[in-house]
PLY file of the C-alpha trace (Angstrom):
ply
format ascii 1.0
element vertex 256
property float x
property float y
property float z
element edge 255
property int vertex1
property int vertex2
end_header
169.52 219.36 57.38
169.93 216.16 55.45
166.64 216.42 53.70
166.55 220.32 53.03
164.59 220.95 49.95
163.31 217.39 49.67
159.44 216.33 49.81
158.18 213.06 50.97
154.86 211.21 51.55
154.41 209.40 54.68
151.35 207.03 54.52
149.57 205.92 57.77
149.60 208.68 60.18
147.03 208.24 62.95
148.39 209.57 66.36
151.20 210.62 68.46
151.92 207.16 69.73
152.54 205.58 66.27
155.91 205.02 64.49
154.61 207.44 61.48
154.65 210.34 63.84
158.18 209.67 65.16
159.19 209.38 61.52
157.53 212.39 60.60
159.38 214.37 63.44
162.83 213.07 62.26
162.19 213.96 58.63
160.71 217.26 59.28
163.58 217.93 61.69
166.21 217.28 58.77
164.18 219.78 56.61
161.91 217.86 54.50
158.77 219.08 53.44
155.98 216.48 54.04
152.61 215.08 53.04
151.07 213.12 55.63
148.23 210.62 54.44
145.52 209.56 57.00
142.48 207.51 56.88
138.87 209.29 57.09
138.53 208.76 60.84
141.78 210.90 61.49
140.59 213.78 59.24
140.58 216.25 62.38
143.76 214.91 64.01
146.06 214.72 61.07
145.92 218.39 60.36
146.87 219.20 64.20
149.92 216.68 64.00
150.89 218.47 60.84
150.80 221.96 62.08
153.05 220.77 65.06
155.85 219.87 62.75
158.92 222.45 62.16
158.71 222.30 58.28
156.05 222.53 55.82
153.47 219.67 56.20
150.17 219.25 54.32
147.64 216.23 54.74
145.65 213.99 52.36
142.96 211.60 52.85
143.95 208.23 51.42
142.47 204.61 51.45
145.48 202.43 50.56
142.80 199.64 49.28
141.54 202.19 46.61
143.85 202.12 43.54
142.02 205.24 41.96
142.23 207.19 45.31
146.05 206.36 45.36
146.64 207.53 41.79
144.71 210.79 42.48
146.67 211.56 45.74
149.90 211.06 43.99
148.80 213.04 41.02
147.84 215.81 43.42
151.27 215.71 45.25
153.00 215.89 41.84
151.09 218.94 40.88
151.63 220.58 44.14
155.37 219.65 44.73
156.75 218.77 41.39
157.84 215.28 42.12
158.66 213.12 45.24
161.97 212.26 47.06
160.86 209.54 49.49
157.93 207.57 50.49
157.36 205.92 53.82
154.75 203.17 54.12
153.79 202.77 57.75
150.44 200.83 57.23
149.29 197.59 58.50
145.97 195.81 59.58
144.48 192.60 60.10
140.88 191.90 61.30
141.20 191.64 65.31
139.55 188.19 65.50
142.40 186.93 63.21
144.72 187.51 65.89
142.75 185.25 68.36
142.65 181.56 68.43
144.86 179.54 66.19
146.80 180.46 63.06
145.53 177.47 61.19
141.85 178.58 61.69
142.48 181.93 59.96
139.75 182.50 57.41
140.18 183.41 53.89
138.83 186.80 54.15
140.88 187.87 57.21
144.11 186.64 55.22
142.99 188.69 52.24
142.46 192.01 54.17
145.85 191.46 55.89
147.78 191.06 52.84
145.86 193.63 50.81
146.55 196.45 53.43
149.75 195.48 54.86
151.44 194.24 51.87
150.02 195.11 48.50
149.39 198.73 49.38
153.11 199.09 49.18
153.19 197.71 45.53
150.23 200.05 44.59
151.90 202.95 46.34
155.32 202.32 44.40
153.51 202.05 41.24
151.74 205.46 41.81
154.84 207.02 43.10
157.05 205.88 40.34
156.60 208.77 37.84
156.99 211.23 40.89
160.33 209.78 41.80
161.33 210.08 37.88
160.74 213.95 38.28
163.50 213.97 40.73
165.94 211.49 39.36
165.30 208.71 41.89
164.12 208.28 45.45
163.71 206.19 48.61
160.85 203.94 49.55
160.93 202.69 53.27
158.29 200.38 54.93
157.87 199.12 58.34
158.07 195.24 59.29
158.41 193.27 62.41
160.50 190.18 63.60
157.42 187.96 63.41
158.15 187.91 59.51
161.14 185.64 60.40
160.21 183.76 63.52
156.88 182.53 64.74
155.67 185.16 67.34
152.57 183.29 68.40
150.38 186.38 68.96
151.20 187.87 65.52
149.77 185.13 63.49
148.45 186.17 60.19
150.36 189.69 60.45
153.64 187.70 60.72
152.79 186.07 57.24
151.85 189.24 55.80
155.05 191.00 57.04
157.01 188.18 55.44
155.35 188.91 52.35
156.04 192.26 52.70
159.76 191.88 53.24
159.71 189.59 49.90
158.13 192.62 48.29
160.79 194.92 49.31
163.28 192.73 47.68
161.36 192.54 44.42
160.75 196.14 44.29
164.23 197.01 45.04
165.51 194.93 42.24
162.85 196.37 39.60
163.16 199.98 40.60
166.68 200.14 41.39
167.82 200.89 37.59
165.70 204.25 37.86
167.86 204.97 41.26
164.81 204.27 43.47
165.82 202.43 46.66
163.50 200.21 48.62
164.24 199.11 52.22
162.52 198.17 55.46
162.81 198.86 58.88
162.13 196.23 61.76
161.44 197.64 65.20
161.31 196.25 68.27
158.16 196.05 70.42
156.93 199.66 71.22
154.03 200.78 72.90
151.72 201.84 70.01
148.03 201.65 70.09
148.04 198.93 67.25
150.83 196.91 69.06
148.49 196.49 72.13
145.90 194.71 70.18
148.41 191.73 69.73
147.51 189.25 72.14
150.30 188.74 74.75
152.06 191.94 73.70
152.65 193.24 77.27
154.25 189.90 78.30
156.57 190.32 75.46
157.13 194.06 76.05
158.16 193.46 79.58
160.50 190.47 78.95
162.00 192.30 75.78
165.03 194.00 77.84
166.03 190.71 79.38
166.76 189.15 76.06
168.03 192.13 74.00
171.76 192.80 74.06
171.56 196.38 74.92
169.17 195.59 77.45
166.68 198.35 76.72
163.37 199.04 75.07
163.66 200.92 71.71
162.22 204.53 71.46
160.17 205.91 68.39
163.16 208.37 67.76
165.23 205.40 66.98
163.00 204.25 64.32
162.71 207.90 62.88
166.19 208.26 62.93
166.80 204.96 60.98
164.18 206.10 58.29
165.72 209.49 58.06
169.17 207.67 57.37
167.48 205.44 54.68
165.76 208.52 52.99
168.92 210.53 52.82
172.06 210.51 50.65
173.88 208.73 53.62
172.32 205.22 52.29
172.55 205.96 48.59
173.84 202.47 47.97
171.54 200.71 50.45
168.54 198.94 48.94
166.64 195.56 49.29
167.66 195.64 53.12
165.62 195.01 56.41
167.31 196.85 59.12
166.52 196.01 62.58
166.08 198.35 65.21
165.58 196.23 68.06
168.30 196.65 70.61
169.89 193.56 68.96
167.06 191.19 70.02
166.95 189.48 66.42
170.56 188.46 66.72
170.20 186.38 69.84
169.12 182.75 70.39
167.58 180.83 73.42
0 1
1 2
2 3
3 4
4 5
5 6
6 7
7 8
8 9
9 10
10 11
11 12
12 13
13 14
14 15
15 16
16 17
17 18
18 19
19 20
20 21
21 22
22 23
23 24
24 25
25 26
26 27
27 28
28 29
29 30
30 31
31 32
32 33
33 34
34 35
35 36
36 37
37 38
38 39
39 40
40 41
41 42
42 43
43 44
44 45
45 46
46 47
47 48
48 49
49 50
50 51
51 52
52 53
53 54
54 55
55 56
56 57
57 58
58 59
59 60
60 61
61 62
62 63
63 64
64 65
65 66
66 67
67 68
68 69
69 70
70 71
71 72
72 73
73 74
74 75
75 76
76 77
77 78
78 79
79 80
80 81
81 82
82 83
83 84
84 85
85 86
86 87
87 88
88 89
89 90
90 91
91 92
92 93
93 94
94 95
95 96
96 97
97 98
98 99
99 100
100 101
101 102
102 103
103 104
104 105
105 106
106 107
107 108
108 109
109 110
110 111
111 112
112 113
113 114
114 115
115 116
116 117
117 118
118 119
119 120
120 121
121 122
122 123
123 124
124 125
125 126
126 127
127 128
128 129
129 130
130 131
131 132
132 133
133 134
134 135
135 136
136 137
137 138
138 139
139 140
140 141
141 142
142 143
143 144
144 145
145 146
146 147
147 148
148 149
149 150
150 151
151 152
152 153
153 154
154 155
155 156
156 157
157 158
158 159
159 160
160 161
161 162
162 163
163 164
164 165
165 166
166 167
167 168
168 169
169 170
170 171
171 172
172 173
173 174
174 175
175 176
176 177
177 178
178 179
179 180
180 181
181 182
182 183
183 184
184 185
185 186
186 187
187 188
188 189
189 190
190 191
191 192
192 193
193 194
194 195
195 196
196 197
197 198
198 199
199 200
200 201
201 202
202 203
203 204
204 205
205 206
206 207
207 208
208 209
209 210
210 211
211 212
212 213
213 214
214 215
215 216
216 217
217 218
218 219
219 220
220 221
221 222
222 223
223 224
224 225
225 226
226 227
227 228
228 229
229 230
230 231
231 232
232 233
233 234
234 235
235 236
236 237
237 238
238 239
239 240
240 241
241 242
242 243
243 244
244 245
245 246
246 247
247 248
248 249
249 250
250 251
251 252
252 253
253 254
254 255
């Protein structure tokens, strides 16, 4: 029970197929009380998922593009739980048309939206959660990135650029929040059959070819990501910050 007596916020819950749900299962299984944020369109599904977890879990509606809404949600969490021990950022989005055609044809608005939701939201959430971490003497922030931040994955396009910015954001937040014992890290999973991943052009071709290239010769599972986030949220990773940890069966370590 690595997280017994601790409370965390998971941002980005949508369904049972996404990484946010796998993470919620791992953290709840380790004893954590959870607050699960969701978009308005998931208002019915989120409470059902929360009720399926083995520990206390509540839900809160949250629009990550609304600073006032983020602040209000964090104030509510602080009032109800007396602080926060960890924050998991599992949010990413780009307009679907931005993943079609050529990257050079990405329009300004699509670029702005991708960076606002996928990257700036981490900054906004960290800022709002900072006083809640202070109430607990520190905390852990974990976000999700992807290999397309490091190499040009042609179907990923503007999302790859947003994830590169996200990884830089992790390092800057780690440097600034570290003196207050707040750790900031990212997990970079391999391809997984989530609903959002299926919107990436050519995803199924990448997915099928993945085991042939990955050193472990297998796909990852959601539980692999959940368990890595559990490690980063626990005291086992008390001296780990500013890192991008790959959970991709070793794919990132190979060349042609």
